N, C-alpha and C positions, 0 to 999 in steps of 0.2 A: 358341920364342922370346918371353920374357917381356918385353923390353924392346921392342920390336916390337908385340904386343900393348898395354902398356898407352897405345902410341902412339895405338894402333887406336880402345882405349876413349874417350879423350881426345875422339875425333873426336866420340862421340855424347852431345851435347848433348842435353836435353828435346825441343829443334826438333827435332835429328834423329831422333831417336827416335821422335816423331810421325809422322813419312813411312816407316818400313820397314816390309818385309812382318812377318807375326806369327811366320812362318817364319825371319825374319833378326833381330828379335828376342829367339827359343828362341836360337841361335846366339850373339848378344853377349850374352845372360845365361851361355851357359855358358863363355864366354871366361872373364865377371866371375866368374863362379864359381871356377874355377879357379886367376884372382890373386888371388882372397878378397878380392875388392871388391864385397863381399856388395850395397851399398846401390846402386850400377848393377847387377847382376845383379836386385834387386828389381822393378825402375826397368821395366827390360826385358821382364820375366817379367809383371809387371802386364798391361802394357801388349796384350801377346802373347793372354793366355787371356780379357781383356775382351773384345777384337777377334771372336778366335776359342776359344770354350770348349770345343773339344773338343781340343783343346791340352793343358788338363788335366789329362795322362798322370802314373799316379804317379812317373818319372823327373823330369818337371816340378816338381811339387811338392814332388820331396828338392831339387832347386836352389833352391826358392823358401822353405826351410825349412832348411837347413842346421844340422848338429851340429856346432858350432863349439865348441874349448876344450871336448869331451865329460868328457872324463876330470879335468880342474882342476875344473869343475861338480860333476861327481860328489864330489869329496874335498870340497870348503868347504861342500856344500849335506848332506852327513853328517853333517861336522862339526857344525853348526847344526841340525839334525837336521827340513832344511826338505825339499822337493821338488825335485828337481833339474830337470823337469820347466819347472817353473813358474821355475825361475831361469833356464833355458835361453830361456825363453817371453818374461818381461822382459826380456832383453838383446838377441833380438832386435827388442826394440821402443825399446827405449833409444841403441842405437847401433849397431845393424846390426852388432853382434860387431868394428867398428873399434877396437881397445882402445888408438889415438889422439885419438879422439873427442874433441872440447871440446864441450859447447853454449852456447848464444849471452848465455844468466847464469853460464858458469862449470865445471857441472858435468862430469866430466871420466872415462875412461876407460869398459871396458865397460857396467858395473852404472851408468856415468852420477851420479858421487856429487859432490856440492859440497863442495870442499876443508873447509869449518867445519865440515859433519856427519863428513868423515871422522876429522878430527882429535878429536872428542872419543869416536871408536873407539877408537880408533891414534894417539895424539901425533907418534907417529914418523911418520900420512902426511903430506904435501903435493902441493901441485900439479906435483909434479914425476914425483914415483914412483905418483902416481894411474892412470899409465896403464901401469905395472905388472901384469900380467896377476896373477897369485898375490894381489897386495897388494890388485888392486882389487876381486878375488872374494870374499876373505876378509875386506874391511872391508865391500863387500856386499851378500854372504848371511849377516852377521853384523846388521847394518841389518834387512835386512827380515825375519828369525826376528824381530828385535825386536817388529816392526810387525805381527806375527801375534801374536806371543802379548800385546801389547797391547790385539788384538782380539779373541780369543778362537778364534784358526785364521778369522775371516772374512776368505776370498781377497780381497773384494770390499772393506771396508772398508781391508785394508792394501795393498792397491795403490793405490787413492786415495789414500791417507798417503802413498807412497811419491811421487807426482805431485805432490801438493797442500797436501804437509804433515799434522801428524796436529791440528793446532790446527784447522786448514779441518774436517777429517774430523768432530772430535769434536762440534765447531757444529753440521754436518749431521745426524748423527746424533741431535743433540737435536732440533734442527728438522724432520726430516720422521720422523716414530714410526712406521716400520714394521720388519718384519724380513723381509721380503721384499727378496731381494738384488737381484733385477731392477726390482722397485722403484725398490730405492736407486740403482742404476745411470742409471737414466732423469731418477729427480730430482737428482741433483751440477751445484751450479748452471755447473761451469766444462766448457765447454765441452770444451776439450783434452783434459782430466781423463776426464770419460764416455767420449770416443775413448778414450781410451788405456788405461781398462781393460779397456772392449770385446776392442778390438787383441789386449792378452792371451791374455785367456780363447780367443779364437780364434788365435790362436800355439800357443796350448793344445792346443788342438783338435785341430790338426793336426800336431804331434808326436808327442801320444798315440797316432794312425794310424799315422803312419810309424815311431815308435818299435819296436825289437825286441829289443836289447841293453841299451836304456837304465834306470835303474832305475827300477820304476813306481811312479806316486805320482797318488796320484787328487784329483781339485779337487770331489767332491759334482755337483750336478747343476746347479752356474752354469757356463753358455758360453755364448758371444758369441749373439745372433742370428745374424747372418751367419753360423755359423758356416762354411756349405756355399759359400764364398767366400774364394779365398786373400787 
């Protein structure tokens, strides 16, 4: 019963989740996954795995890294000639697959686009239609593709720019003269951006491990330093 299940999930605040046994947390994560409340699923499953690492089975990791909107992502990523696994990894970090997500600064939809940025890509886009899955993915993949081209397919630079803006990244590249991507990640001045890039690379690692029929993509040797933790 979806209605009852949603009411059930609403009961599980972070405070309540902290009191549950790990097995119960996995069950909550499973119910949240079925209802496509991925943020709640991630919260519950992360707590379960932290307390009992042996629960990190393939089935649980699959709940932790769901393949939402796979066909749509493949379509738009192919159009922009970018890696669909990278797009999936970015969306998991940006919105937890909530198409109606709105950030505290006003970014919207799956790929959390700012309305002003979206309008530069397509004048028909606005606050309301950015929650449309296809419109958001079309604009978001186009923007990510532009950043990748700007930085000669340097994944770390492009992801940092997606979060902090290319103006900041251009300044950091001039300030920190290194060609080592891992070193650059460490010297990014914004903690939020450092963690953002690291999280997406971690997501990529796990999606790549779980991937069977998703279009294969390669990200080189740039992997999160904590890739072995979900």
